[in-house]
mmJSON file of the N, C-alpha and C atoms, coordinates in Angstrom:
{"data_MODEL":{"atom_site":{
"group_PDB":["ATOM","ATOM","ATOM","ATOM","ATOM","ATOM","ATOM","ATOM","ATOM","ATOM","ATOM","ATOM","ATOM","ATOM","ATOM","ATOM","ATOM","ATOM","ATOM","ATOM","ATOM","ATOM","ATOM","ATOM","ATOM","ATOM","ATOM","ATOM","ATOM","ATOM","ATOM","ATOM","ATOM","ATOM","ATOM","ATOM","ATOM","ATOM","ATOM","ATOM","ATOM","ATOM","ATOM","ATOM","ATOM","ATOM","ATOM","ATOM","ATOM","ATOM","ATOM","ATOM","ATOM","ATOM","ATOM","ATOM","ATOM","ATOM","ATOM","ATOM","ATOM","ATOM","ATOM","ATOM","ATOM","ATOM","ATOM","ATOM","ATOM","ATOM","ATOM","ATOM","ATOM","ATOM","ATOM","ATOM","ATOM","ATOM","ATOM","ATOM","ATOM","ATOM","ATOM","ATOM","ATOM","ATOM","ATOM","ATOM","ATOM","ATOM","ATOM","ATOM","ATOM","ATOM","ATOM","ATOM","ATOM","ATOM","ATOM","ATOM","ATOM","ATOM","ATOM","ATOM","ATOM","ATOM","ATOM","ATOM","ATOM","ATOM","ATOM","ATOM","ATOM","ATOM","ATOM","ATOM","ATOM","ATOM","ATOM","ATOM","ATOM","ATOM","ATOM","ATOM","ATOM","ATOM","ATOM","ATOM","ATOM","ATOM","ATOM","ATOM","ATOM","ATOM","ATOM","ATOM","ATOM","ATOM","ATOM","ATOM","ATOM","ATOM","ATOM","ATOM","ATOM","ATOM","ATOM","ATOM","ATOM","ATOM","ATOM","ATOM","ATOM","ATOM","ATOM","ATOM","ATOM","ATOM","ATOM","ATOM","ATOM","ATOM","ATOM","ATOM","ATOM","ATOM","ATOM","ATOM","ATOM","ATOM","ATOM","ATOM","ATOM","ATOM","ATOM","ATOM","ATOM","ATOM","ATOM","ATOM","ATOM","ATOM","ATOM","ATOM","ATOM","ATOM","ATOM","ATOM","ATOM"],
"id":[1,2,3,4,5,6,7,8,9,10,11,12,13,14,15,16,17,18,19,20,21,22,23,24,25,26,27,28,29,30,31,32,33,34,35,36,37,38,39,40,41,42,43,44,45,46,47,48,49,50,51,52,53,54,55,56,57,58,59,60,61,62,63,64,65,66,67,68,69,70,71,72,73,74,75,76,77,78,79,80,81,82,83,84,85,86,87,88,89,90,91,92,93,94,95,96,97,98,99,100,101,102,103,104,105,106,107,108,109,110,111,112,113,114,115,116,117,118,119,120,121,122,123,124,125,126,127,128,129,130,131,132,133,134,135,136,137,138,139,140,141,142,143,144,145,146,147,148,149,150,151,152,153,154,155,156,157,158,159,160,161,162,163,164,165,166,167,168,169,170,171,172,173,174,175,176,177,178,179,180,181,182,183,184,185,186,187,188,189],
"type_symbol":["N","C","C","N","C","C","N","C","C","N","C","C","N","C","C","N","C","C","N","C","C","N","C","C","N","C","C","N","C","C","N","C","C","N","C","C","N","C","C","N","C","C","N","C","C","N","C","C","N","C","C","N","C","C","N","C","C","N","C","C","N","C","C","N","C","C","N","C","C","N","C","C","N","C","C","N","C","C","N","C","C","N","C","C","N","C","C","N","C","C","N","C","C","N","C","C","N","C","C","N","C","C","N","C","C","N","C","C","N","C","C","N","C","C","N","C","C","N","C","C","N","C","C","N","C","C","N","C","C","N","C","C","N","C","C","N","C","C","N","C","C","N","C","C","N","C","C","N","C","C","N","C","C","N","C","C","N","C","C","N","C","C","N","C","C","N","C","C","N","C","C","N","C","C","N","C","C","N","C","C","N","C","C","N","C","C","N","C","C"],
"label_atom_id":["N","CA","C","N","CA","C","N","CA","C","N","CA","C","N","CA","C","N","CA","C","N","CA","C","N","CA","C","N","CA","C","N","CA","C","N","CA","C","N","CA","C","N","CA","C","N","CA","C","N","CA","C","N","CA","C","N","CA","C","N","CA","C","N","CA","C","N","CA","C","N","CA","C","N","CA","C","N","CA","C","N","CA","C","N","CA","C","N","CA","C","N","CA","C","N","CA","C","N","CA","C","N","CA","C","N","CA","C","N","CA","C","N","CA","C","N","CA","C","N","CA","C","N","CA","C","N","CA","C","N","CA","C","N","CA","C","N","CA","C","N","CA","C","N","CA","C","N","CA","C","N","CA","C","N","CA","C","N","CA","C","N","CA","C","N","CA","C","N","CA","C","N","CA","C","N","CA","C","N","CA","C","N","CA","C","N","CA","C","N","CA","C","N","CA","C","N","CA","C","N","CA","C","N","CA","C","N","CA","C","N","CA","C","N","CA","C","N","CA","C"],
"label_alt_id":[null,null,null,null,null,null,null,null,null,null,null,null,null,null,null,null,null,null,null,null,null,null,null,null,null,null,null,null,null,null,null,null,null,null,null,null,null,null,null,null,null,null,null,null,null,null,null,null,null,null,null,null,null,null,null,null,null,null,null,null,null,null,null,null,null,null,null,null,null,null,null,null,null,null,null,null,null,null,null,null,null,null,null,null,null,null,null,null,null,null,null,null,null,null,null,null,null,null,null,null,null,null,null,null,null,null,null,null,null,null,null,null,null,null,null,null,null,null,null,null,null,null,null,null,null,null,null,null,null,null,null,null,null,null,null,null,null,null,null,null,null,null,null,null,null,null,null,null,null,null,null,null,null,null,null,null,null,null,null,null,null,null,null,null,null,null,null,null,null,null,null,null,null,null,null,null,null,null,null,null,null,null,null,null,null,null,null,null,null],
"label_comp_id":["UNK","UNK","UNK","UNK","UNK","UNK","UNK","UNK","UNK","UNK","UNK","UNK","UNK","UNK","UNK","UNK","UNK","UNK","UNK","UNK","UNK","UNK","UNK","UNK","UNK","UNK","UNK","UNK","UNK","UNK","UNK","UNK","UNK","UNK","UNK","UNK","UNK","UNK","UNK","UNK","UNK","UNK","UNK","UNK","UNK","UNK","UNK","UNK","UNK","UNK","UNK","UNK","UNK","UNK","UNK","UNK","UNK","UNK","UNK","UNK","UNK","UNK","UNK","UNK","UNK","UNK","UNK","UNK","UNK","UNK","UNK","UNK","UNK","UNK","UNK","UNK","UNK","UNK","UNK","UNK","UNK","UNK","UNK","UNK","UNK","UNK","UNK","UNK","UNK","UNK","UNK","UNK","UNK","UNK","UNK","UNK","UNK","UNK","UNK","UNK","UNK","UNK","UNK","UNK","UNK","UNK","UNK","UNK","UNK","UNK","UNK","UNK","UNK","UNK","UNK","UNK","UNK","UNK","UNK","UNK","UNK","UNK","UNK","UNK","UNK","UNK","UNK","UNK","UNK","UNK","UNK","UNK","UNK","UNK","UNK","UNK","UNK","UNK","UNK","UNK","UNK","UNK","UNK","UNK","UNK","UNK","UNK","UNK","UNK","UNK","UNK","UNK","UNK","UNK","UNK","UNK","UNK","UNK","UNK","UNK","UNK","UNK","UNK","UNK","UNK","UNK","UNK","UNK","UNK","UNK","UNK","UNK","UNK","UNK","UNK","UNK","UNK","UNK","UNK","UNK","UNK","UNK","UNK","UNK","UNK","UNK","UNK","UNK","UNK"],
"label_asym_id":["A","A","A","A","A","A","A","A","A","A","A","A","A","A","A","A","A","A","A","A","A","A","A","A","A","A","A","A","A","A","A","A","A","A","A","A","A","A","A","A","A","A","A","A","A","A","A","A","A","A","A","A","A","A","A","A","A","A","A","A","A","A","A","A","A","A","A","A","A","A","A","A","A","A","A","A","A","A","A","A","A","A","A","A","A","A","A","A","A","A","A","A","A","A","A","A","A","A","A","A","A","A","A","A","A","A","A","A","A","A","A","A","A","A","A","A","A","A","A","A","A","A","A","A","A","A","A","A","A","A","A","A","A","A","A","A","A","A","A","A","A","A","A","A","A","A","A","A","A","A","A","A","A","A","A","A","A","A","A","A","A","A","A","A","A","A","A","A","A","A","A","A","A","A","A","A","A","A","A","A","A","A","A","A","A","A","A","A","A"],
"label_entity_id":["1","1","1","1","1","1","1","1","1","1","1","1","1","1","1","1","1","1","1","1","1","1","1","1","1","1","1","1","1","1","1","1","1","1","1","1","1","1","1","1","1","1","1","1","1","1","1","1","1","1","1","1","1","1","1","1","1","1","1","1","1","1","1","1","1","1","1","1","1","1","1","1","1","1","1","1","1","1","1","1","1","1","1","1","1","1","1","1","1","1","1","1","1","1","1","1","1","1","1","1","1","1","1","1","1","1","1","1","1","1","1","1","1","1","1","1","1","1","1","1","1","1","1","1","1","1","1","1","1","1","1","1","1","1","1","1","1","1","1","1","1","1","1","1","1","1","1","1","1","1","1","1","1","1","1","1","1","1","1","1","1","1","1","1","1","1","1","1","1","1","1","1","1","1","1","1","1","1","1","1","1","1","1","1","1","1","1","1","1"],
"label_seq_id":[1,1,1,2,2,2,3,3,3,4,4,4,5,5,5,6,6,6,7,7,7,8,8,8,9,9,9,10,10,10,11,11,11,12,12,12,13,13,13,14,14,14,15,15,15,16,16,16,17,17,17,18,18,18,19,19,19,20,20,20,21,21,21,22,22,22,23,23,23,24,24,24,25,25,25,26,26,26,27,27,27,28,28,28,29,29,29,30,30,30,31,31,31,32,32,32,33,33,33,34,34,34,35,35,35,36,36,36,37,37,37,38,38,38,39,39,39,40,40,40,41,41,41,42,42,42,43,43,43,44,44,44,45,45,45,46,46,46,47,47,47,48,48,48,49,49,49,50,50,50,51,51,51,52,52,52,53,53,53,54,54,54,55,55,55,56,56,56,57,57,57,58,58,58,59,59,59,60,60,60,61,61,61,62,62,62,63,63,63],
"pdbx_PDB_ins_code":[null,null,null,null,null,null,null,null,null,null,null,null,null,null,null,null,null,null,null,null,null,null,null,null,null,null,null,null,null,null,null,null,null,null,null,null,null,null,null,null,null,null,null,null,null,null,null,null,null,null,null,null,null,null,null,null,null,null,null,null,null,null,null,null,null,null,null,null,null,null,null,null,null,null,null,null,null,null,null,null,null,null,null,null,null,null,null,null,null,null,null,null,null,null,null,null,null,null,null,null,null,null,null,null,null,null,null,null,null,null,null,null,null,null,null,null,null,null,null,null,null,null,null,null,null,null,null,null,null,null,null,null,null,null,null,null,null,null,null,null,null,null,null,null,null,null,null,null,null,null,null,null,null,null,null,null,null,null,null,null,null,null,null,null,null,null,null,null,null,null,null,null,null,null,null,null,null,null,null,null,null,null,null,null,null,null,null,null,null],
"Cartn_x":[-3.275,-4.373,-3.731,-4.365,-3.897,-4.347,-3.46,-3.768,-3.436,-4.452,-4.223,-4.538,-3.704,-3.853,-3.232,-3.822,-3.332,-2.217,-1.028,0.176,0.079,0.242,0.177,1.505,2.53,3.824,3.88,3.559,3.612,2.241,1.24,-0.151,-0.572,0.28,-0.111,-0.714,-1.355,-1.895,-0.904,-0.685,0.135,-0.533,-0.148,-0.638,0.402,0.207,1.12,0.333,0.974,0.371,0.872,0.003,0.481,-0.313,0.263,-0.572,-0.803,-0.06,-0.148,-1.307,-1.681,-2.661,-2.067,-0.749,-0.12,1.276,1.637,2.87,3.71,4.952,5.737,6.517,6.542,7.254,7.714,8.509,9.043,8.461,7.986,7.415,8.599,8.446,9.543,9.798,8.75,8.819,9.578,9.269,9.875,10.709,10.789,11.747,11.163,9.915,9.29,8.812,9.206,8.648,7.025,6.478,4.912,4.504,3.348,2.666,1.258,0.996,-0.377,-0.854,-2.286,-3.066,-4.374,-4.649,-5.842,-6.835,-7.979,-9.081,-9.859,-10.681,-11.516,-12.456,-12.826,-13.689,-12.977,-11.532,-10.795,-10.279,-10.588,-10.077,-8.638,-7.921,-6.348,-6.132,-5.585,-5.243,-3.768,-3.318,-1.91,-1.405,-0.378,0.207,1.719,2.208,3.598,4.27,5.36,6.065,7.311,7.343,8.55,9.017,10.359,11.027,10.117,9.739,8.97,7.491,6.968,5.663,4.935,3.612,2.78,2.435,2.546,2.08,0.611,0.04,-1.448,-2.144,-3.14,-4.016,-5.31,-5.562,-6.77,-7.09,-6.091,-6.32,-6.044,-5.562,-5.163,-6.43,-7.499,-8.714,-9.423,-9.047,-9.63,-9.049,-7.753,-6.908,-7.31],
"Cartn_y":[-5.715,-5.895,-6.609,-7.694,-8.487,-7.733,-7.34,-6.505,-7.393,-7.397,-8.062,-7.071,-7.077,-6.062,-6.643,-6.007,-6.425,-5.485,-6.133,-5.282,-4.674,-3.211,-2.74,-2.923,-3.447,-3.601,-4.911,-6.025,-7.377,-7.918,-7.258,-7.877,-9.002,-9.476,-10.641,-10.05,-10.921,-10.509,-10.866,-9.883,-10.1,-9.767,-10.196,-10.033,-9.844,-9.17,-8.927,-8.403,-8.501,-7.946,-6.574,-5.517,-4.121,-3.352,-2.767,-1.952,-0.586,-0.172,1.299,1.339,2.609,2.908,3.278,3.766,3.994,3.372,2.456,1.769,1.962,2.192,2.088,0.849,0.144,-1.107,-1.316,-2.412,-2.745,-4.04,-4.114,-5.443,-6.509,-7.573,-8.449,-9.186,-9.131,-9.821,-8.863,-7.579,-6.627,-5.494,-5.355,-4.447,-2.979,-2.82,-1.491,-0.934,0.25,0.843,1.109,0.653,0.847,1.678,2.337,2.982,2.302,1.761,1.255,2.132,2.4,3.156,2.469,2.117,1.492,2.683,2.607,3.64,3.258,4.123,3.974,2.774,2.465,1.314,-0.029,0.045,-1.154,-1.534,-0.784,-0.969,-0.504,-1.359,-0.981,-0.344,0.863,1.579,1.374,0.681,0.495,1.309,2.023,2.855,2.632,2.869,2.758,4.17,4.12,5.457,5.609,6.816,7.177,8.513,8.596,9.897,10.47,9.659,10.228,10.543,10.337,10.834,9.48,9.406,8.205,8.409,7.423,7.613,7.475,6.565,6.398,7.573,8.044,9.244,8.668,7.392,6.826,7.264,7.11,7.452,8.914,9.691,11.032,11.896,11.588,12.403,12.415,11.241,10.971,11.784,12.099,12.789,14.312],
"Cartn_z":[13.259,12.307,11.113,10.598,9.488,8.211,7.531,6.224,4.966,4.019,2.817,1.613,0.705,-0.378,-1.688,-2.847,-4.145,-4.472,-4.709,-4.941,-6.35,-6.466,-7.664,-8.625,-7.75,-8.591,-9.284,-8.553,-9.041,-9.411,-8.904,-9.186,-8.316,-7.403,-6.45,-5.245,-4.452,-3.254,-1.954,-1.143,-0.095,1.264,2.315,3.588,4.683,5.629,6.811,7.977,9.089,10.326,10.561,10.729,10.858,11.913,12.871,13.829,13.428,12.29,11.807,10.717,10.451,9.391,8.151,8.187,7.01,7.012,6.037,6.128,4.742,4.831,3.711,3.766,2.624,2.437,1.019,0.876,-0.502,-0.877,-2.121,-2.7,-2.83,-2.217,-2.217,-3.556,-4.441,-5.698,-6.856,-6.636,-7.647,-7.12,-5.796,-5.216,-5.246,-5.598,-5.794,-4.395,-4.009,-2.748,-2.855,-1.83,-1.9,-0.629,-0.648,0.542,0.661,1.863,2.104,3.133,2.868,3.852,4.158,5.376,5.709,6.15,5.424,5.631,6.897,7.281,8.541,8.208,7.002,6.847,6.693,6.804,6.754,5.385,4.442,3.059,2.958,2.238,2.027,0.772,0.684,-0.553,-0.737,-1.909,-2.018,-3.221,-3.118,-4.213,-4.328,-5.503,-5.747,-5.455,-4.794,-4.35,-5.205,-5.781,-6.621,-6.054,-5.648,-5.216,-4.004,-3.089,-1.979,-2.196,-3.387,-3.769,-4.258,-3.813,-4.207,-5.723,-6.497,-7.975,-8.177,-7.39,-7.527,-6.954,-7.612,-7.165,-6.578,-6.592,-6.166,-4.811,-3.914,-2.457,-2.173,-2.978,-2.773,-2.515,-3.255,-3.245,-1.831,-1.035,0.206,1.305,1.019,2.146,2.304],
"occupancy":[1.0,1.0,1.0,1.0,1.0,1.0,1.0,1.0,1.0,1.0,1.0,1.0,1.0,1.0,1.0,1.0,1.0,1.0,1.0,1.0,1.0,1.0,1.0,1.0,1.0,1.0,1.0,1.0,1.0,1.0,1.0,1.0,1.0,1.0,1.0,1.0,1.0,1.0,1.0,1.0,1.0,1.0,1.0,1.0,1.0,1.0,1.0,1.0,1.0,1.0,1.0,1.0,1.0,1.0,1.0,1.0,1.0,1.0,1.0,1.0,1.0,1.0,1.0,1.0,1.0,1.0,1.0,1.0,1.0,1.0,1.0,1.0,1.0,1.0,1.0,1.0,1.0,1.0,1.0,1.0,1.0,1.0,1.0,1.0,1.0,1.0,1.0,1.0,1.0,1.0,1.0,1.0,1.0,1.0,1.0,1.0,1.0,1.0,1.0,1.0,1.0,1.0,1.0,1.0,1.0,1.0,1.0,1.0,1.0,1.0,1.0,1.0,1.0,1.0,1.0,1.0,1.0,1.0,1.0,1.0,1.0,1.0,1.0,1.0,1.0,1.0,1.0,1.0,1.0,1.0,1.0,1.0,1.0,1.0,1.0,1.0,1.0,1.0,1.0,1.0,1.0,1.0,1.0,1.0,1.0,1.0,1.0,1.0,1.0,1.0,1.0,1.0,1.0,1.0,1.0,1.0,1.0,1.0,1.0,1.0,1.0,1.0,1.0,1.0,1.0,1.0,1.0,1.0,1.0,1.0,1.0,1.0,1.0,1.0,1.0,1.0,1.0,1.0,1.0,1.0,1.0,1.0,1.0,1.0,1.0,1.0,1.0,1.0,1.0],
"B_iso_or_equiv":[0.0,0.0,0.0,0.0,0.0,0.0,0.0,0.0,0.0,0.0,0.0,0.0,0.0,0.0,0.0,0.0,0.0,0.0,0.0,0.0,0.0,0.0,0.0,0.0,0.0,0.0,0.0,0.0,0.0,0.0,0.0,0.0,0.0,0.0,0.0,0.0,0.0,0.0,0.0,0.0,0.0,0.0,0.0,0.0,0.0,0.0,0.0,0.0,0.0,0.0,0.0,0.0,0.0,0.0,0.0,0.0,0.0,0.0,0.0,0.0,0.0,0.0,0.0,0.0,0.0,0.0,0.0,0.0,0.0,0.0,0.0,0.0,0.0,0.0,0.0,0.0,0.0,0.0,0.0,0.0,0.0,0.0,0.0,0.0,0.0,0.0,0.0,0.0,0.0,0.0,0.0,0.0,0.0,0.0,0.0,0.0,0.0,0.0,0.0,0.0,0.0,0.0,0.0,0.0,0.0,0.0,0.0,0.0,0.0,0.0,0.0,0.0,0.0,0.0,0.0,0.0,0.0,0.0,0.0,0.0,0.0,0.0,0.0,0.0,0.0,0.0,0.0,0.0,0.0,0.0,0.0,0.0,0.0,0.0,0.0,0.0,0.0,0.0,0.0,0.0,0.0,0.0,0.0,0.0,0.0,0.0,0.0,0.0,0.0,0.0,0.0,0.0,0.0,0.0,0.0,0.0,0.0,0.0,0.0,0.0,0.0,0.0,0.0,0.0,0.0,0.0,0.0,0.0,0.0,0.0,0.0,0.0,0.0,0.0,0.0,0.0,0.0,0.0,0.0,0.0,0.0,0.0,0.0,0.0,0.0,0.0,0.0,0.0,0.0],
"pdbx_formal_charge":[null,null,null,null,null,null,null,null,null,null,null,null,null,null,null,null,null,null,null,null,null,null,null,null,null,null,null,null,null,null,null,null,null,null,null,null,null,null,null,null,null,null,null,null,null,null,null,null,null,null,null,null,null,null,null,null,null,null,null,null,null,null,null,null,null,null,null,null,null,null,null,null,null,null,null,null,null,null,null,null,null,null,null,null,null,null,null,null,null,null,null,null,null,null,null,null,null,null,null,null,null,null,null,null,null,null,null,null,null,null,null,null,null,null,null,null,null,null,null,null,null,null,null,null,null,null,null,null,null,null,null,null,null,null,null,null,null,null,null,null,null,null,null,null,null,null,null,null,null,null,null,null,null,null,null,null,null,null,null,null,null,null,null,null,null,null,null,null,null,null,null,null,null,null,null,null,null,null,null,null,null,null,null,null,null,null,null,null,null],
"auth_seq_id":[1,1,1,2,2,2,3,3,3,4,4,4,5,5,5,6,6,6,7,7,7,8,8,8,9,9,9,10,10,10,11,11,11,12,12,12,13,13,13,14,14,14,15,15,15,16,16,16,17,17,17,18,18,18,19,19,19,20,20,20,21,21,21,22,22,22,23,23,23,24,24,24,25,25,25,26,26,26,27,27,27,28,28,28,29,29,29,30,30,30,31,31,31,32,32,32,33,33,33,34,34,34,35,35,35,36,36,36,37,37,37,38,38,38,39,39,39,40,40,40,41,41,41,42,42,42,43,43,43,44,44,44,45,45,45,46,46,46,47,47,47,48,48,48,49,49,49,50,50,50,51,51,51,52,52,52,53,53,53,54,54,54,55,55,55,56,56,56,57,57,57,58,58,58,59,59,59,60,60,60,61,61,61,62,62,62,63,63,63],
"auth_comp_id":["UNK","UNK","UNK","UNK","UNK","UNK","UNK","UNK","UNK","UNK","UNK","UNK","UNK","UNK","UNK","UNK","UNK","UNK","UNK","UNK","UNK","UNK","UNK","UNK","UNK","UNK","UNK","UNK","UNK","UNK","UNK","UNK","UNK","UNK","UNK","UNK","UNK","UNK","UNK","UNK","UNK","UNK","UNK","UNK","UNK","UNK","UNK","UNK","UNK","UNK","UNK","UNK","UNK","UNK","UNK","UNK","UNK","UNK","UNK","UNK","UNK","UNK","UNK","UNK","UNK","UNK","UNK","UNK","UNK","UNK","UNK","UNK","UNK","UNK","UNK","UNK","UNK","UNK","UNK","UNK","UNK","UNK","UNK","UNK","UNK","UNK","UNK","UNK","UNK","UNK","UNK","UNK","UNK","UNK","UNK","UNK","UNK","UNK","UNK","UNK","UNK","UNK","UNK","UNK","UNK","UNK","UNK","UNK","UNK","UNK","UNK","UNK","UNK","UNK","UNK","UNK","UNK","UNK","UNK","UNK","UNK","UNK","UNK","UNK","UNK","UNK","UNK","UNK","UNK","UNK","UNK","UNK","UNK","UNK","UNK","UNK","UNK","UNK","UNK","UNK","UNK","UNK","UNK","UNK","UNK","UNK","UNK","UNK","UNK","UNK","UNK","UNK","UNK","UNK","UNK","UNK","UNK","UNK","UNK","UNK","UNK","UNK","UNK","UNK","UNK","UNK","UNK","UNK","UNK","UNK","UNK","UNK","UNK","UNK","UNK","UNK","UNK","UNK","UNK","UNK","UNK","UNK","UNK","UNK","UNK","UNK","UNK","UNK","UNK"],
"auth_asym_id":["A","A","A","A","A","A","A","A","A","A","A","A","A","A","A","A","A","A","A","A","A","A","A","A","A","A","A","A","A","A","A","A","A","A","A","A","A","A","A","A","A","A","A","A","A","A","A","A","A","A","A","A","A","A","A","A","A","A","A","A","A","A","A","A","A","A","A","A","A","A","A","A","A","A","A","A","A","A","A","A","A","A","A","A","A","A","A","A","A","A","A","A","A","A","A","A","A","A","A","A","A","A","A","A","A","A","A","A","A","A","A","A","A","A","A","A","A","A","A","A","A","A","A","A","A","A","A","A","A","A","A","A","A","A","A","A","A","A","A","A","A","A","A","A","A","A","A","A","A","A","A","A","A","A","A","A","A","A","A","A","A","A","A","A","A","A","A","A","A","A","A","A","A","A","A","A","A","A","A","A","A","A","A","A","A","A","A","A","A"],
"auth_atom_id":["N","CA","C","N","CA","C","N","CA","C","N","CA","C","N","CA","C","N","CA","C","N","CA","C","N","CA","C","N","CA","C","N","CA","C","N","CA","C","N","CA","C","N","CA","C","N","CA","C","N","CA","C","N","CA","C","N","CA","C","N","CA","C","N","CA","C","N","CA","C","N","CA","C","N","CA","C","N","CA","C","N","CA","C","N","CA","C","N","CA","C","N","CA","C","N","CA","C","N","CA","C","N","CA","C","N","CA","C","N","CA","C","N","CA","C","N","CA","C","N","CA","C","N","CA","C","N","CA","C","N","CA","C","N","CA","C","N","CA","C","N","CA","C","N","CA","C","N","CA","C","N","CA","C","N","CA","C","N","CA","C","N","CA","C","N","CA","C","N","CA","C","N","CA","C","N","CA","C","N","CA","C","N","CA","C","N","CA","C","N","CA","C","N","CA","C","N","CA","C","N","CA","C","N","CA","C","N","CA","C","N","CA","C","N","CA","C","N","CA","C"],
"pdbx_PDB_model_num":[1,1,1,1,1,1,1,1,1,1,1,1,1,1,1,1,1,1,1,1,1,1,1,1,1,1,1,1,1,1,1,1,1,1,1,1,1,1,1,1,1,1,1,1,1,1,1,1,1,1,1,1,1,1,1,1,1,1,1,1,1,1,1,1,1,1,1,1,1,1,1,1,1,1,1,1,1,1,1,1,1,1,1,1,1,1,1,1,1,1,1,1,1,1,1,1,1,1,1,1,1,1,1,1,1,1,1,1,1,1,1,1,1,1,1,1,1,1,1,1,1,1,1,1,1,1,1,1,1,1,1,1,1,1,1,1,1,1,1,1,1,1,1,1,1,1,1,1,1,1,1,1,1,1,1,1,1,1,1,1,1,1,1,1,1,1,1,1,1,1,1,1,1,1,1,1,1,1,1,1,1,1,1,1,1,1,1,1,1]
}}}
């Protein structure tokens, strides 16, 4: 699935091909670790990860 998301670290839009619903990656522009989660509706929730925990609570309420 082609995934496009707005990066919470650098503010730019990125895209990549991913077969998974949850992906951990690093922003190429800032080097900040990110967690992406694709919801059942196809929306991508991006959050910055610090010490193994996601910083953004936007997608935490849905889990």
